N, C-alpha and C positions, 0 to 999 in steps of 0.2 A: 720138129719128130721126137719118138717116145723113146726112151731107153727101153729096153728090153728085158734086160737085167736090173739087178739091184749093184747097186756102187757097196763096199764093203767102208770105206773110210775117204773123206773127204779131208785136206787139210788147208785151208788157204792163211795166205799171208802176203796181201798183196798194197799193203802201205799204204791204205786209207778208202781203199777202192772197195772195200769187203762191205760199206757203206750204200753202195751199190748193187753190186754183185749178188750180195744174198738177198735185198729185198727183190733184184730179178728170178732168181731161181724162186724164191716165196711165190712171186706171182704168177709164175709160169705151173705153180704145182709140181718143182721137180726136185725141191729140198727131201721129198718123202720117199726119193728115191737112195738115198745116204742112211744105213746102217748107223755111222758113224760121222760126224763131222764138228772138226774144229778151226777153230778160226783164233787168230792174232788180233784184237782191235787197234786203232791207231787212233788216241785222244787230239792230235792235232787237226783233225778234221771239224769246221764249225756245226758246232750244233750234235759232234758224237756221243752227247750224253743223250739226248733226244732219240738221235737217231737209233743209238742201242737200245732204248727201250721198245721201239718198235719194232726192232728184230727179233729182242728175244719173245717179245707177242706171236709175232709170227712163226718162229719155231715150236713155239710152246703146243700149236696145233698137231705137231707131227711127233715133236721128239720132245724128250725130259730132260734137263739138264745135269750132265756127267759127272761135271765140277767147275768152278768158276773161280778164275781166278784172275777177272776184268783188271785190267787192260791185256795185260798178258796173254794169257791163255784162255780159250772156256770149249769145253767139249760138250755136244751135245748124244743122248743114244736116241734111237727111232724106239717109239711108244711102240 
């Protein structure tokens, strides 16, 4: 189901599940609905560095990095 309106801010801190949820949102082209998106990454996840790079590349299609204090906090603003 498609959201009819944009989402102003998305905040994500899901203890490692960001490496599942964000690719899902990107794959279904839902990330474009967020004006701003903030995420805390968790480095205990196997291959988190590689997974992070994939997420950053996907986010770059629709968003610019607003600030990056990886892994504690990363924020994007929609282009």
